[in-house]
FIGUMAR-948743 format. One record per residue: x, y, z of N, C-alpha, C in turn. Coordinates in steps of 0.05 Angstrom, whole numbers, plus 5000, padded with zeros to 4 digits. Layout:
N
XYZXYZXYZ...
REM end
This chain:
844
122941984964120242044974119941965003121041735010120741625037121841825058123941965051125242145070123442365079121542445063119842675071116942595077116342335076113642245082113142225111115042135127114742085155113742325171114742565167114042795183111042875183109442755165106642815165105342735192106542555207105542475233106342665255108342835250109442995271107543185285105643325271103843495286102343345307101543095301100142935321101942865345104442805338106342735359106842975378106743215366107243455383105143495404102743375400100743395420101543245445103243045442104142885465106543025478108543085463110843225474112643315451113443565450115043655427117743515424118843415445121443285443121343015428118842915425118542665409119442705380119442965372120443025345123242915341124842945361127642855359127742565354126242405369126342115366125242035339123142165330121842095305123742145281125442355283127042435261129842325262130542195283133342125287134341925266132541775254133441565236134141675209133441925202134042035176135542295178136742385156138242635157136642885160134642915142132943155142130043075138128343155157125543135153124343405159121643425161120443675166117543635176116543835189113643855194112844145189110644225200109644495195111244715208113044635227114544835242117344895230118644685221121444725212122544475199124944495189126444265182127444135207127843875206128943725228131443585217133743675226136343585216137743415236138243175229139542985248138242985275135542985274134042965299133543225313134443455302134243705316132743905299130744035311129444255297131344485293131144625270132944845265131445085253132245325263131645575248134245635233134045695208136445725192136545995178138846125181139546365166141446275143140846345119142446265096143346505080145546475066146546685049147346575022146846725001147446634973150346684966151646484957154346514945154246344919153946474897153746324871156646284861157546044862160345984859161646094833160346084810161746194786161746494785160446624804160546914805162947014821164446834830166946904844169046704834171346684846173446494838174146324862175346084857175845904879177546024902179346204895180946324917179346494936177046584926175246754943173346594960172846344952170646194966171046164996173446075006173646045035173146305050174046525040173646785054170746865054169446825031166646905029164946725048165446475048163946295065164446355095166946415101167546485129166146735138166046935120164747185127161747145130160546975113157746915116157146785143158946605150158646465176158946665199160846845197161347045218158847225220157547275198155147445198152647305209152947055216150646915228149346705211150546645187149346445169149846165179147745995177148045715183148345555157147745685135147345535109148245715087149245595065149845735041148045625019146945815003145245744980146745794954146445614935147445664908145745534887145545654864144445524841146645344829145745164811147645024794147145124766149345204752149145344727149645154704147445064693147444854672149244934649148945174638150345244614153345294619154145314645156945324651158245054653156544854657157544574661157244394637154944414623154644234600154944414575157444434566158144614544157144524517156744264514155544144490154143894500152343784485150843544495152643324505152543264530154043044542156943114548157743364543160543454549160443644572161943574594161643714619164243854627163844074642166144234652165644294681167444204698167244254727169944344738171144544725173744644734173544934741175645034754175945324760173445424773172245644763169945754775167545574776167545364759165345174757165844914772167744914790168444674805166444654828164044544822161944534841162644364865163944134861164743964883166644104902168544254892170344394909168944614925167044754912165544954926163944824949162644604943161044474963162844374986165244294980167044205001167944445018168344675006169044915022166844975042164344955033162145005051162044805074162444555067162444335087164644375107167044445097169344475115168844705135167244905127166645125145164445055165163344815163161344735182158544845177158044915151155445025144153944825127151244855127149544695110149544825082148544665062148444755035145644705024144544915012141944904997142644904968142244674954143144644927140744674908140644894894138444954876139144884848138644624842139644514816138244634792135744704795134244814773133244594754134644554731137044704723136444964708133845024703133245304696133445464722134945684722135345834747134646124745134246234721133846524718136346674728136246764753138646854768140147094754138747244737140047454722142647334708142347094699144546944686143846894658145746884640145346854612143546614605141346674591139446474582138146314605138246444629137046314652138546064661140946034651142545794658142245564639140345584620139945364601141945384578143245174570145145194548143945284522145245464508144145564483143845344462145645134464145444924443142744774445141544774469139044624471136844744455136945004451134845144435134945044406137244944397137544874369137244564364136444424385135744144381132844134371132444014347129744034335127443944354125344114353122944044368123044124397125144264406125444334434124044594441122444584462121244824474121844814504122945024514123845034542121445034561121744904583120144934607117144884602116544674588113844584584113944284580111644164575111543864573112543784546115143814542116543774517118743564521118543354506120343124511123243184508124143314487127043374485128043534509126543744517127443904540127543744565125443584570125243424594127543214595128143104572130242904571132943014579133643244568136143374575136143484603133943584612133743684639134143464660132843234655133043004673135942904673137142894649139942794647141842964663141543234661143443404676142843394706140243394714139643374742140743124754140442904740141542644750144642664752145942794733148842824733149642964759148343184766149043334790148443174815146143054816145442894840147442664844148242534822150142314825152842404834153642644825156242754834156142814864153942924874153642984902153542724919152142524908152042264922154742134924156242154902158942034902160742154924160442404929161942544950160642514978158342384978156842345003156142615016155242794999154643065008151743105019149942925011147242955021147042885050145343025064145042985093144242695100142742575082142042295086144442105086146642205075149142045074151142145096150142325113151942435133153242695123152342805101153443045090151943295098152343515083151343775091149243885073148543755050146443855033143743785046142243985054139743945069137243995052137544135030135244195013136244194984134544104966135144114937132744244923133244394902131044524888130944434859128544394849128144344821126544574809127144654784125944884771126445134787125245354779125545614793123445814784121845894803119846104799118046054775117345794771115745724747112845824750111945864775109245954780108646224767110746384762110246644749109246604720110146384707109746354679108146104671107445934690106145684683103645714667102045914673099445954660099845994630102046134622102546194594102945934578103645714591104145464577101745284576099445374588097045214588097344944602095944744590096044474602098844364603100544444584103244344583104844444607104144684617105544794640104944644665102444574669101644424693102944144692102844014669104043744667107043754671108343964661111243994665111944034694110544204708111044254736110843994752108743844747108343594762110543394755111243384729113443204721116043284735116643544735119243634746119443554776117243594791117343514819117643224823116143064807116242774810119042674801120142784780122842704771124842764793124642984806126543054828126242854851123842794859123442604881124542334875124442254849125441994841128441974842129842204846132742194848133742074874131842044894132541914919134942034933134742294937136942434951136842394981134442334991134142315020133842575034133642795019133143065031130743185017129343365030126943485017127643644992125743634973125943804949124044034952124944264941123244504942122844604914120644754910120144904885119245184894120845394886120145654896118145794877116445954889114346094874112745904857112145674868110645474853108145404869105845474857103345474873101945204872102745034854101744754854104044564850104644424871107044244870106043964877107643764868106943484877107143454907105643264917105943194946108943134952109743214975112443174985114543364973113643544956115443764948114444014962116244174973115544414989115644654971113444804969113545064955114545274974116145464963117445664979116945944968117846144982117246424975119846574966119546734946121646924937120347204936121347394951120147654951121747844969120948094970122048274990120948215018118548105018117248045044115747775041116147595061114847335060113547265086112947465103111747405129108947295126107447375105104747285101104547035084106746935075106846695057105946445073104446275060103746015071104345795051105645585059106145365040103445225033103545075011101044955001099744765021101344625036100344425054100944505083099044455101099544525130101644365143102544155130104643985141107444075133107744305119110244385109111244635123113944665126115044905139115045145120115245375132115245625117118145705110118745705085121545745075121645975056123546155061123946395044126646355029126446275004128846204989130246454978128846674975130146914965129047154979130547264998130047535009131747724993130547904979132048084960132948334975135448334985136448574998136948814980136748774955136948994935135448914910136149034889134848964863136948994841136748824821138748834800138549094785140749184775140949434760141249374731139949524714140249484685141849714673143149654651144749854637143050094631144050334638142650574631140550654651140350514674138450584694139750624721138550784738139650834765139350584782140650594805141050354821139250364846137350174849135750174873137250044897137250174920138450064944136350024965136349784977134349724998135649785025134449945042135550015067135749775086137949745100138249515118136149505140135149735148132949735168130549585158129949615132127649485120128249185116130749115109131448835107131048695134132048825155131748715182128848685189127248895183124348885188123148635175123748585150122548365135123348095148125848075157126747815168125447775196125347985212124147955238121147885236119748005217116947935212116647645203118447555186118347285176118547075199120647105215120946915237118846955259117947195262115747245282113147115273112847075247110446955236110746665230112746535242113046245240114846155218116446335206118446245186120646075198121845905182123845725192126545735177126445805151128945815136128746075119130846245122130946495107133546525093133546575067136046605052136246885040138547015045139047275033140047225004138547334986139347304958141147534950143647514959145647724953147947574940148847674917151147554904153647614919155047414928157647454940159747434918161547624917163647624897162747764872164647794854164047924829162247764811160747894794159047744775159647824746161747974741162348064714163847854698164847644712166647454698165147314675166347314652165347174629163347344614163547334587161747484570158847394574158447154583155747044585154547044613155547224630154747214658151947324663150847484646148247604653146347624629143847674635141847714614142147984601140448044582140748294567140548544584142548704583142648974596142848954626143048724638143348714667146248764674146548944694149249014703150248784721151248574709152248354724155248394731156348604721159148664728159348724758161748714768162148744797161349034805159449054823158449314831159549384858161249584860162449654885160649814903158149864894156149964913154549734925155049494915153549264926154649174953153149014967153848944995156348774997156948614977158948404981161348434962163748374972166048364954167848134964170348144957172147924964172247884994171648085009171848055038169048015051167047955034164547855044162848065057161147965076159048115087159948365102162448375112163348605127163548855110163448835084163549075067160749205065158649065073156049185074156049405095155549655089155949875108154749825135152449695136151149645162150749345167152849195158152648895160152248815189153448945208153248865236150448885247148749055235145949075243144548805238145048685215143848435209145048215225147648235231148948035248147648035276147048265287145748285312142848175311141548225288138848105284138947805286140947685273141147395272141547285301143347415316143747335343141247355360139747565355137247605370135247385364135047315339133147105331133946835343136546775343137446525355136846505385136746735399135946735427133046645430131546665409128646595410128146315399130246175390129845945373128045725387128545665411127145445424124145495425123445735434120545805436119245825409120645925389119545945362119045665351120745475357120545205346118545025361118345065387116744885403114345025417114245285416112145425431109545445417107545515433104845575422104745875415103645945392103746225384101046355389101146615395098846785400099347055386097347155372097447415360095847615376097147825386095748025403095748295388093548435389093348705378094348895399096149075391097149285409096249565401094849575379093949835368092949795340092150015326091049995299092949855279095549905281097449785263099849675279099249595303101349485321100349215331102249025333101448755341103848615354103248395368105348235380104847945373106947815363107047525359108447415383107047255399108047155424108146845423110446735432110846445433111546365461109946185472110546075499110845775496112945665510113545385507113145235534113344975533112644805556114544845580116944955574118944995595118545265609116545415601116145685612117445905597118745845574119946045558117846215543118546465538116746645525118346835508117646865483118847065465116647225452117247475445115347645432116647815410115247845389116048025367113948245365114648485375112748715375113248865349111048905334111349025307109549275305110749485293109249725285109449745255107249675242107249665213106249925201105850125218105250395208107750505195107550595170109850685156110550975160109151115178109651395183110051465212108451345230108351445258109751255277111451365294112551215317110351175337110450955352108450895372109650795398108250845420108850735445106650535452107350275455105350075460105749955488103549835498103649695523103449395519105349255529105348965527106148845555104348685566104748565592105448775613103948985612104049205632106649365630108149345608110449505604110149665578111349895578111250065554113750025537113250025511115449985492115250195469117550315463117650505441118150355415116250385396116450255370116550455348118950505336119050685313117250575290116550755272114950675249116450455234114850265224115850055207118249905220117749805244119849675259118749445275120649265283119949045300121949035323120949005347122648965371122548665378124848555385125048275392125548255422123848095436123948055465124347765470126747655474127047375478125947265504125347445523124147365549121447495553120247615532117747755534117848005552120348095558120648325575122648525563125048425558127348595550127648605519127848845509128348885480131348855475132048645460134848615453135548725425133448775410133948875382131449005372131849235358129749365343130749405315129149335295130049345267130749625257129549825269129950105260132150245275133050135298135050265315137750125309139250245292141850125284143950215304144550045323146550115343149350025335149549865314152149775304153349985287155949975283157250185267156750155237157250365223157150365194159950385184160750195167163450195156163350325129164950535124164950675099167450605083167050565057169250485040169550685017171950715007172550884984174150724963173850804938175450694917177850874914180150764921182650914920184150844895184451044876185650984850188650944852189650784834192550754830193150774800195350894794196150914766196650644755195850604730196250344717199250324711200750204730203650184729204449984707206050074689206949904667209549754675209649504667211949334674214149364654213549474630215549494609215449774598217749874588217850144577215950184553215950004534214250024510211549904518210050044535207849924550205449844533204849994512202349944498202849804471200949624464200849514437197949534428197449564402194749594393194249414369191749354364190849214340188149344332187949434308185449564299183849374281181349334289179549164274179049284246178849114227177849204201174849244202173849454191171049514192169549344171167549204181165949034162167048764159167048654135167848374130170848364131171948254153174848254157176248014144174647834134175747594120173447514101173547284090171447194073168847194088166747294075164147314089163147034095161447014116160246754123157946684106156346884097154146834079153047104070151447104049150147344038147147294037145547484045142647464044141547734035139247734022137847974015135648034035136347974060134448024082136148024108134848094130136148084156135547824169137647714182137347464197137347524227136247344242136247384271139147354281139847544297142647554307143247314324141547244343142147024362142146754348140246714330140246464315142646434297143946654290146346644273148846604289149246744310151646714326151446484346149046404353148546204373150046264399150246524405151446624429154446554431155746504409158646444409160246704411158946924405160147194406157947394409158647634418156647854419156247984391158047934372158248114349157447974323156048124306155348034280155448274261157248254241157448464221155448434198154248654189152548674166153748884148154248824123155349024104153749024078153449254067152249284040153349534027152749564002153649813988151349903969151450153962149450263944150650503929149550573907150650793891148851043895150151263894148851523895149351673869147351793858147551923832149852133833151252153811153552343809152752623814150152693811149252963815148753023845148952813861148552853890150953013901150653203920148053243934146453463920143853433923142053643913141553843936141154093928140854303948138554243966139054273993136954244013136453964022137753764011137353494019139053434044137853304063139253224088138652934093140052754082139452464085139752374114137952184121137952074148138051764145139951644160140051354161138251254183136251094177134250994196134750694201135150624225135750344232133650244253132450014247130749884267132049624276131749564301133049314312131449194335131448934337130348794360132148814384134548924380136448944402138948784396140948824411140948994435142449254430144249264411145849504405146949494377147749724367148949734340150849964338153049924324154850134316154650154286154350394276153950434247156350584235157350464213159650584199158850644170159550874161159050954133161751024121162450874100164950924086167350924106167250724123169450664143169650874165167551034169167451224191165151154210165651154236163551124255161751364255159151324250157351544249155351554272155251334287153451334310153051064322151851054346151250814360148450834372147150614377144550614389144150354405142450374426142050144444139150134453138349904461135849884476136549934505134749834523135349864552134149624566134249634593133349404609130349364607128849564600125949534598125149444570126549534550125849474523128449454506128949204497131549164483131349264454129049274442128849374415129049674414129749774391130150064388130150144358129750394353130150514327131750764330133250834309135051064311135151204284135451464285135851624261138551774263140151734243142851854243143252024218143752284221144352454198146952354185147052354159149452244145150152434122152652404114153652534090154552324070153152314048153852114027155652244006157052073992158752163971157552063944158152213923157252123897158651863890157051683878158151423871157651213892159451023896159050793914159450873943157550793960157650833989157450564002158850524024158850274038157850314067155950154075154950154102155749894116156949914140157549684156156249724183154649534191153249554216154149324234155149394258155949194277153749154297152248944294150048884313151248734337150148794361151248684385149048584404149648364417148048284440149648334465148248364488149648384513148448184533148447934524147347724541144547644530143747404537141147304528139047324550136547354542134347384561134447144581133847204606134147004627131546894638129246994629126746884640124446994623122046884629119646974615118346744599115846764593114546544577115846534549116646294542117846244515120146434510121646484531123746694528125946614508126246354503128446274485127846354456125446434450124646514423124946814419125646964440126047254437128647304421128447424399130747464382132147734386134047784368135548034369136548094341137448334336138648404311136948594294138148674272136948874254134348784241132448964238129948904225129349084201130549324200130149494177132349704175133049774151135049994146134150144121133850404123133250564100134550844103134650984081135651264081133451444071132651624088130551814080131852084073130252254060131352514053132952514027132852294012134252293987132652443966133952513944132652673923130152533912130252263911128052113900126351983922126552083946124951973968126651803986125551583995126951404014128151174000130651114006132050883995131950654015130450444009130150214028132450014022134049974042136349794039135849524052133449474064133049234079133248984061132549004036132648774018135148774000137048954006139548943992141048683997143048633982144848403988146548484012146148344034147748394058149748164063152248234065154348034071154648034102154847794113155047754141157647634150158647714173161047594185160547574215160847334225160447274254162947334269162747504290165047554308166947764298169047804314171147994308173747864300175348004286177947904277179647844302179648024322181247984346180347734361177747684361176647444374177647194359177647214333178546984317181446914322183147114326185947064331186447034362184347054378184547024407186647194419186547454411188647644420188647684450186547604464186347634493187847414508188747204494190046984508193047054513194146954535196947014541198846924520198246694506200146594486200046754460198346954459198247134436199647404441201047414464202347664471204447754450205647564436207647624416206647604388203947584385202747574359203647824343204447774318205547994302203348204294200848124300198748324294198648554314199848504337200048724357202148914348201549174348203549384341204249544365206849534373207649694397207349994392206550134412206350424411206950544438208550754438209250884463206851024475205051124458202651264467200251144451198351034464196150904450194251114438192951044415190951234403188551264422187451494422185151554439182651604422180351524433177751574420177651454392178851224389178851074364177150824367175150794350173450554352174850304343173650074351174449814343177449764346178449824370181249814376181849624400183749454396184749274417187249404429187349414456189649514471190849304488193449294489194849104507196949264522197049214549198949354565199849164588202349174595203349014617203249184643202049074664201549224688202549084713203149234733204049124759201649074777202048924798199948864817199449104835196949184839196349394858197249324886198249514901199349464927197249364947198149234968196349154990194848904983192748855000191048624996188148694994187548954990184749044988183648934961180948904960179748824935180349034913180548944889181349114866179149134846178649384837176849434815178249574792177349514768178549654745176649874737177650124738176050364733176050414703173650364690173450394661171750634654171650834671170051074666170851224641173451204633174351354610173851214584172650974585172250824560169350814553168750704529166050704519164550444525165150234509163849974512165649764500165849534513167449324502167849094521170248964519170948734534173748764545174348624568176948664580177848404593180448344592181648104603184148174619184748014639187348024653188547744652190947734641192447484639190647264627189047334607187247144593184647084607184347184632181847144646179847364639177447284632175447484623174347634647175047884649173748064669170848114661170348114635167648134625167148374607164548414602163748654587164048904605164749124594164549384608162849564591161449744605159649934592158850144612160550344617159850544638157750744628155550634619153450794608152150974630151751224624150751404644147651394646146751374671143851364675142651654672140051674666138851944664139052094690139252354688139452524712136752534727134552464713131952484725130652204729132352004734131451724736130451654764128751814776127351754801129151744825131551864824133351854847132352054868132951994893132252164916134752224932134952464944137352534959137652374984135552264995135652095018133751865015134151665032132451425030131051375057128451365056126851315080126251015081127250885102126950595103124050515108122350695117119650635125117850575101116250365104114350295083115550085064113849955049114749725033116649825011118749665008120749714987119749624960120549764939120049674912122449764895122849654871125049734855125150034847123050174851123050464845123650634869124150504892124650654916127650664922128550884934131350914943133250874920132751004897134550984874136751184877139151104869141451274871143051264845144851454842146751444819145751574794143651734795142651864771144852054760145152044734147152214720149952104723150251864734152851744738153051484722155451384717155651124703154150904719152550744705151250524719153250314728155550314716157650134724160350264718161950294738164550434734166850244740166750104763168849924771168149634766170149484757169749204750171749034766170648844781172248694799174348524786176748534796179048374787180048204810179547944811180447794834183547804837184447834861187347844865188747584857187347364857188547114850189247104820188147294804188747294776191347444770192447584789194947724784197347544788199347584771201947464776203647664792205847564804207547754819208547984801208947934775209648144757208948054729209148244710208648174682205748104676203848254687201048204682200148344656198548204640197648314615194648384615194148634611191348734609190748774580188548654570187648684543184848804543184449014527181849154526181049164496178549094491177449144465175349364468175849594454174149824456172549854430169949864432168249874408167950164398167450354415166650624406168950814406170750794425172950984428172951094456175351094468175651204495178551284499179251344524182051424530183251204548184751024537185850804553187950894574189051124569191151224588189951294615187251324616185951394641184751154656185150914644184350674658186050644683184850594706186350554730185250314746187050194762186050014783185350184807183350094821182550224846182350014868183350084891183049904914180649984931179149794939176749854956177649844985177850084997179050115023177050215044176950085067175350185089176750425101175650655099176950905107175851035132173350965139172151095163169950925174169250975199167050845212165251055226162750995227160851185239158951025258157851175277155751055294153851275303151351205307149251395315147451235334147751285360146351125380144951305400142451245406140851405424140451255451139651405471139251295498137251065498135251085480133050895480133550655462136050625452136750395436137250155455136749915445137349675461140249675470140749595495143449615505144449345515142949135512143648865521145848755504147848635517150048505503149148235494148848195468147647945457149547705462152147755465154047545469153847425497153247595517153447495544150847495559148647595547146147625561144947355569144047335593142747095604139847175610138047085594135247175598133947055623135346855635134246745660134746925684136447125680137047305702135547565697133847635716132247885713134048125720133948325703135548565707133748805703132948935725131149165723132649425718135349415718136949655713138949605690137949605666139649555644141849755641144049675628146249855623145450065603147050285604146550505585147350415557146050535537146850475509149750575505151050455485153850515480154450505451156550655443157550655416160050475416160150295396162450135392163550175364166150245362167450295337169750105333170150015309172349835303173249865274175849915271176949935244177749645235178049605209178949345199181649265211182049015211184548905222186949045209188849125225191249255216191049555214188749665221188349955220187450055248188150305254187250435279185550675273184150765293182651015292184651245293184951385271187051585269186051865275183451915272182352185278179352165282178352355297175452365301174452605285172952565264172052775246169552915256167952765272165552875283164852735309164052885328162952765353161052965366158652865372156653035385154952865403154752945429152952815448150753025453148352955445146153145448143853055430143253225410141153145390142153195362144453075354145453105327143552975307143953035281142352915260144052855236142852735216144252675191145052385189146752325169147752055164150752065163151951835162154851815162156151995141158152145148159552345132157952595127155552615140154152865138152652925164153852835186152652895213152753195218150753295233150653575241149853605270151053795284150253855311147353955312145953885334143253985338143354225357140954285368140854505387141954425414142154165419143354065444145953925437148254025448150853915442152653945466153753725475155653735498158353845488159454055500161954175490164353985492164253785509166553605512166253345496164253345477163753105462166353005448167753185434170053095418172252995437172853135459175053045476174452785489171952735497171152475509171652245489170852285465171152075445174052035437175552255434178452235428179952085449179252145474180652005497180151705496177751625488177051345488177951195464178351335441178551195416181051245400182451465403184651525385186951325387187951255363190351085360190050805370187650705371187250425377185350305355185250045354183649915333180649935338179849915363176949915370176550045397174150145401173550285426170550275432169950335457167150345466166750605481164650745475163950995489161050965499160650965525158050945536156651215537154051215532152551465533152351575562153251405581153251495609156151555618157951585599160751645605160951885624162551855645162852065664163952325652165352295630166452535617164252725607161852615602159752795593158552955616159052865641158253015664155353085665154753335671151953425675150453415649147953335651146153325628145953605615146753625589146753885576143953985569142053805567139353885560137253685571136553715596134553535609131953515592130953275592128353235578128753165548131153185538131653115510132952835509131952665492133152395488135952435475137952345490140752395480141652195459143152295441144352125420147352195418148951985413151752025409152451955380153352145365154152095337157152135334158451935320161351955317162051875288163852015277165151935252168151935257169451705251172351675256173751565231176251665227177851565204179451325213179851145194181450905199183950915180186250865192188650865175190850695188
REM end
């Protein structure tokens, strides 16, 4: 508590001289006032990036952290995942992907700060919100309210993590790099549902955290009433209008959502980088001090328990980040330039006096002037449709709709959020045949349908799926039998099997034949289904495989949301409807292959595996094993599961995770193009309609052996395993689209103290990844071209030498620069038209 109490005096000290902040803060690691965090005596504006350590593997961490730093990050944010660490009460796991200390050390070695969001409830689109499933079954426990069993375990785990960090001297108060710690997560969304217990719990959580004596500030995001000395923070697409509870606290944005999570069976929303940049510029222009991009670095499909129900937590190759970090974001350099531009303004933003000026009906300027004569301005056009020309300090500035221009000297525009002058890097998934290491490449094991061993219990009712499996497996078998009169079928009867379920999915078998499957979706996990069936005279057997696909990750009393079958009947029978819900149902938890751990490397010679030269296709409940070679090169690798139905997959015993290339509806609100202008929402800029919501699944290269790699697949419904392929994610082309009126100042070398009334012409800069050169120019037009990368088109104005000028400057080298004033363009082809240079180049 003492570490964050002192800064309450700082606003008064600023009236004397802003540099007194340094002296006041020098004695502690991290303090704060209303302007910013003060770290080791220095005010800081911080750009942060999320890297959730168990969503990648240790071999990836250094590269991911380095790429975040290269992109302009000062800090790395991560949650701490309680259910990955405390596997049973008092039993802890901190190895491999869950080696938190090693991850923190990687961040420290890179020279970056760490924001440690302990939670330990984290939501995070993570199974059960990060809370261990075993805690739900401790008598009397209710999550996230004034409940003693929950609070006791929460405090114990929080203390465990804090003590580990203290032991390593990682907190800034010890000379380390952890500058912020978080308790709870987004509780403000749900506190009201818990009544008085919610308020008491929130106050207890904050006070418990402060009592840990970390010596760094504690934060609570989306928490509207927090204890004194705990900072409430913002999570949203936009946080420029956010204000902390107390005027003595800095404005912190813990989650800027550059996209939105995708759910199974739904199209994928993509947030345009122009809008992300707009939100960040507005935030810092309105006095923000810490901004964190909530983007998952690395794959998130690892482990069956990686995500909540129906969330596509598998590695998404349309997402911004992969093994090679931020550079795979097609317009990553645009945000990198934004960060550089903001840093040019840092001193005035931290120490200056702010003024808000109106420049028009929906145009304004946030201006900061400091004691040394410095001046910065953020000119904003929040009109979502119309471009504007505004006058600021007797100069005119072009402001596209929904954009911000940054002027570090109140004169020169160094960056505009809508004018992407940096290149767009395009990547493709390049398939490779699944190369077999051995001639007899395939082995199979077929699950027995229904009770594969002695049943676990029998009930004349349905039990809750989650309470039965306790999340030890996705699978729960239900089997029953019934007799049909010998005179069946009667003419005209068409029996229907009707199944009701709380979720999440079911495969139905009648007399050992798969007759259908049904699922909920990301909006509603419960479902009902009607399946036409053919019964036989005499005894009929029904086996229903109920499945979960992760546990709910948030919501009021979310731990009580169940799953599993609720009703089963057969309608259309000769005597009406046959209700089977109260039949004797035999239950079996899990699969036979899971029981024998067929996915483990030491089970490769298990006699249950049957070698086959050609594996069966479209056969349900089948395990496949094949030995494969390493894909060539060092590009990130994805496993293409488009030919399969639904199931689980492992490489060398490592769980790649669930796969489910479920196709999204063709009419799921997708648009052919995405307009960055206007506020983003999850229903905007949706893509992928009619396509698999997830096709490629990330396989870390560190999981491959030099040879003799074993891929194990469990397929539930039936697919074609011979069409499974590895695909390499390869950067194949670069594009750029730059106009004459784009900012042209070199952010690396610009000196704002030197007045330059004749700025350089705008230029296009292209660069292929290391080890590749520009091999061909697929498109080049200097004039008024239009379109987007890979679909550029010439306009009515086009310089005939465009291609030759670009080829001369760029062919057969790694990178090149082409100025829009290049002498090769010669005479202006169309006076009075604002010129643009558009280029698409191949890299090889």
